[in-house]
N, C-alpha and C positions, 0 to 999 in steps of 0.2 A: 507537754513532754520536755525534759531537759534537752539543752541546745546543744548536747555534746551525745546523743542517741541518735541513732539511723531509724528513720520510720519508714513502714511500707505503704503502699498506696491503696488506702482502704476501698476506694470507689471501686479499683480495678479487681480487688480481692471480691468485693459483692458481685459485681459482673459475672466473674468467673463461675461463682457458686451458681448464681442464676442461671448460666448458660449450659452449666452441667446438668442443672436439675430439669432441663427440658428433655434430657435423655431418660425415658421413661418416666415421664412426668403423668400424674394421677388427676383425676376430676377434682378432687378435694386440694389440689395444691401440693402434694407430697410427691414421693417417688416409689415406683417398683422397679428396681434394676437389679434383680436377683444374681447371684454369683454364676458366672461362667455361662450366662444366656447371651443372645445376640446383643441385647440392650448393654449388658456388662462389657462386651466387646467394643461396643459404640462408645461409651464413657471412656474405657480405657484409650481407645485410639484418640478421641479428644484430648484427653489428658496428657498423653504422651507427645501429641504433637505440641502441646504449648511448653512441654518439658523440653524439647529440642528447641523450640524457638528461644527458649531462655538459655540454651547454650550448654544443656546437660548431655553428657554421654549416655545412653541406655542400655541397660542389660536386664534379661529375663531369666529366673531361673527355673528349675524343672517343675515346681507347684503353681509357677505363673506370678510369683513375686516380681514387681517390676523396681528396678533401682537407678534413678537419675543422678550422675556423680557431677560435681562442679570442682575441678582441680584446685588444689592448694599450693602454697609456695612450697611445702615440703610433702612431696609425695609419699614420703616414707611412714607419715604419720596415718594412723586409723582414722577414718572420717567420723565427723559430727553428723548424727543423722537425724532425720525427723521423718514424719510420714504416719500414715493411719490407713482407712480402707474406702472405697467408693461403692463396693455392694450394699444393698439396702435390705430391709424387711420387705414382705410384700405389700404392707401399707406403712412404708417409712416415710422421714420426712427429709428435707433439703442438706440437713446439717450434720447429721450424725455420721462420723467418720469422713465425709467429703469437705468438712472445715479444715480437719488436720492437713488432708492433701493440699487442698488450696492455699491455707496459710504456708505451708512449705513451698509451694510453687512461688507464690507472692514474695517470700523472701529471695529466693534464686532470681525472679526479675528484678527486684529491688538492687540487689549485688551486682546483677549485669548492668542496670541503669547507671550505677555509680561507679562501675569499674573496681570495686573493692575486692581484693583477693585476700583470701583468709589464710593463716598458716598451715592449718589442717584443712584436707578435702572436705567438703560437704556432700551429703547425700540426701535424697528425697525417696523415700520408700511407699509403694502402695501394696499393701499386704492382702492375698487372695482369701476371699471368703471368711471374713471377720465375723460376719452376723450368724453363719450357720442355718440361715433359713431354707437353704435347698439342699445343702451338705451338711452332715455331721463328719468329724468333730468341728465345733466352732472354732473361731480364731485359727484356722487351718494353715494358713500360709505361715504365719509368726510362730505357730506352734513346731511344725516341721522345721523352722530356721534353727529354733531354741533348742531342737532335740527332743522335744515332749512325747513326739510319737513318728514312727517310721514314714518316709516318703511314699511308700507303697499304700500303707494306711489310707494316706489322703488320696493318692491317683486312684485307687480302687472303691473309695467311697461311691455310692449310688444316690440318686435322688428317687424321690417316688415313682418315677417312670422306669427306673432301672439305669438311666444314663449315667455313665462314669465320668468321674472328673478328670481322668486323663483324656478320655474322647472329646469333652467339652472344650478343654485347652486347646486341643488341636483344631475345635471346629471355629473358636474365634482368634485362633492365631496367636495364643499366648502360651503354647507348650515350649518353654524355653530349655536351653542345652545347660544351663551354668548348673553345678551341685547346689544344693539347697543347704544353707547354713555354712559355718567354718570360714565365714567372710568376717574381717575383723570390722568391728564398730566401736570407736574410742567413746561414744556417748551418745544416747537416744534420748530425744525429747518428742513429747506427743501432745499436740493442742486438740482440745475436745470440748463440746458443749458438756456442761455437766451431767445433762439428763436427769436432774433431781432439782428439788425446790429451794435448796439451802442458799445458795449465792443470791437469788432474787430476794429471798425472805430476808436476808442479813444486808441486802443493798451492797453487795460487793461487785466489783467488776472482774477481778480475777481470783481464781482458786489456786492457791498453791497447794499441789497435790502430793501429800507426804508418803501415799502408798496406797496399797489395795486392800479390802478386806479379804480374810480368809473365808472359805466357803466349804460347807458339808452338804452334799444333797442325798437324799434318802428315797427309797420307794416303800411303801408301808402295806402289807397285806394283812387286813384284820378278817379272820374267819370265826363265823359264829354257827346258828343252826336256823335255815328258814322254817318259819312255821306260821299258821295262820293268825292274823292279828286279832281275831275276835275270839276265840276259845281259850287261847293261851295266856294264863295268869303272870302277871309281871314277874312274879317271884321265881318262874322257871324258865323266863326267857335268855336265850343267848343271844343277845341282840348285837349284831357287829356295828352298826352305826352308831348305837350309843356308846360304846366303847372308842370307836373311831373318834367322834367329836370330842370327847374327853382328851384323847391325844393331840388333836388339833388344836385345842385351847391350851394344851401345854407347849406347843411349838412357841405360841404368842407370848405365854406367860415368860419362857426361858428367855425370849429376847428383850421382853420388857424389863426383866430383872438385870440384864447387863447393857444398860444404856451409857453413853448416848450411841454407842457404835454397834450395840446388838441389834440384829435383823432376823426375824422369823417369819417366814411365810409357806402355807398350804396353798399350792396353785392349781392342782388338779385332784378331782373326786370322782371315782366311779362306784355306783352302789348297784349290788346285785341281789334279787332280780329285778329290782326297780318297780314293784307293784305297789299300789296304795294299800292293798290289805295284807301284805306278806311282810313279817318282821325281817329285815335285811339279813341274810345269811353271810354275804362278804362284802368288804370295802376296799377298795385300794385308793391310796391317796400318795401324793408327794410331798416330802418336807424339804424345807431350804432354811439353813442356819449358817449366820454369818458374822464375823466379829474381826477387828484389826488387829487383835492380840491372839497370839497362837495359843498362849496358856488359857486364855479365857475362852477360845473357841473348843479348846479340849474340855473345859469344865463343862461347856453348854453340849456337848457330845456325849460326856457321861451321865450328865441329868437326862438328857434325851433318851439314851440307852436304858437306863434306870426306870424311866416312866413307861417305855413299852414293855418290859419285862414284868413290871407290877400290874399293868394292866390286864395281860393275861388272867392271871390270878384273880384279880378284883373283880372281871366283868364275866368270867367263865369263858372266855374265847382265845383262840390261838392268835398270836401276833408275830408276824415276821417282818424283821427288819432288814433292809437290803441296802447297803452302800454303794451309791451310783457314781459319786465323783467327791474328790477332795481336793480343793486349791489353798494351800497354806497361805496366810496373810504375806502380803510382799511389800517390806518397806522400798522406798525408791531411794537413790542416792543422794545423800546428805549435800555433797557439794554443789549436785545440779539444782537440787530444791533449793539451796540457798541462792543460786543464780537467778532463779525464777523470782525469788521472795525479793532480791536486790533490785532487779529490773522493773518488777512492778512499784516498789516504793521509790526508785529512781525517777520514774515516769509520772508519779503522782496518782497512780490509780488505786482505789480501794482495793483490799484483798484481804485474804483470810486463808489459814491452813484448813485443808479439808482432805478426807478420804474417798476414794473411789469404791463405791460399792458394786459396781458394774463391772463386767470382764472388758479388758481392751489388749490389742496386741501388745501394748507397754508393759503388761505384766508377763507375758512370755519373755519378752526381750530383756527385761530386768535380770534374767537369768544367766544372761550371756553378756552384757553390757551395762555400763552405770546408765540409769534412766530416771527419767522425771515427768510429769504431766503438768499442763497448763488447763484448767478449766475457765470457761466463761458462760455467763448464765443463759439458760434457754426459758422461753416464757411460760411462766405456771408450772415449770418443772418437767413440761411434758416432751416426751422422746419416744421412738418406735411407733409414730403416730404421724398421721400425713398432714395434722395442724401444727406439727413441731416448728419452734419459730425463735428467732434470735434477733437482738438488735444490731444493726451493721457497726455502730460504735463500739460495741463491746467485742465483736469479732475482729475489728481493726485493733483493738486494745490486747487482746490476746496474742495477736501476730507480732505486735510490736515487741511485746515480752519474749515471744519466742525467738525472734530475729536477734534481740541483743543479748538474750541468753546463750545462743548458738555461738554468736561473735566472740562472746567472753570466754566460752570454752573452746572456740576454735584457734584464739590465739590473734585478736585484732584489739588494739589500744585503741578505743573510740575517742577518748579526749585528745588524743595526739593527730589521729587519722581522718576524722570524720566531723564535720560541722553541718548539721541539719539546715 
């Protein structure tokens, strides 16, 4: 590290992550702490206690988003915010989301240790239900905050047992009174494990995230004719699965033809009637196309629609294409991205520009505030898995970059005021 940059306590960061991971720990070393369960409430209570100990004033809004504020010299300035989430997948890991919150907490602790006050206030946010494992929509707290969907949509969402978000917030004690959104944010940074293999493969410690891939989700229904597999000649068949597999391959071809940022995935396939000796009469499947460039994603969408239209005539089936969701590509704020790049370089950390293919709270917050993200590697690129892992020194490096980027944004002249 440069001797003019402030550094966090890496051991304390690791210990906090491991202590939080004990709440909802699984047998294989991961976490099951679904949003708004009693375990999520315990995790929230633990972290909020730490936030208070770090001198932060706590507020909670009506969808359960938590904000911890550290005063700045100039209270009229909008705060520089960081944060993420602490809810997990059913078989989640210790670091997804939790790292961003614990890195932000460690920054607040470091500033408390040094007594350093920033010009602008700082805030640490814990967003509600980012994962969407128990309730949809995903990225719920940040989505309502950014005006992506109404508060009532979130509060009235139910899980598989019929329990509502509003009731579960009350049950764990996080049904806040503050309005959701409208809160000034001068800048937002989010630290996260990459959840992919690129940084590890390139032997880089810091991913400077320049933006997120745009996404288009589709449901596809292919309808043919169920007939006996033995007596029916190939020439007269209306085989829904044969047509569907052609389209599934086209999803992959479209993505491969738009590298390096093209993505194409078929994740769910259902075949009816599902009998060994019956020609499939109906196939339902999902398609997922992504790219970082809006114009390219539009071309991919156009090619996909054309393929679906042509498949019906070519294979003698009916193809119904249903649009499910569209997230446009989200470029992050150039000045904040540059702060991250500068701080990584200043610290001597290997780094590279990267885009995020996953959804994060930062993608929604980017619509209401200048936003950027910091990635650090995760072992074998594995995430949403109990074996998810990351190296302590990489987590420490990412938090150091986050700290100094936030200080740069919030108005602290390190070279004059701080000597590590």
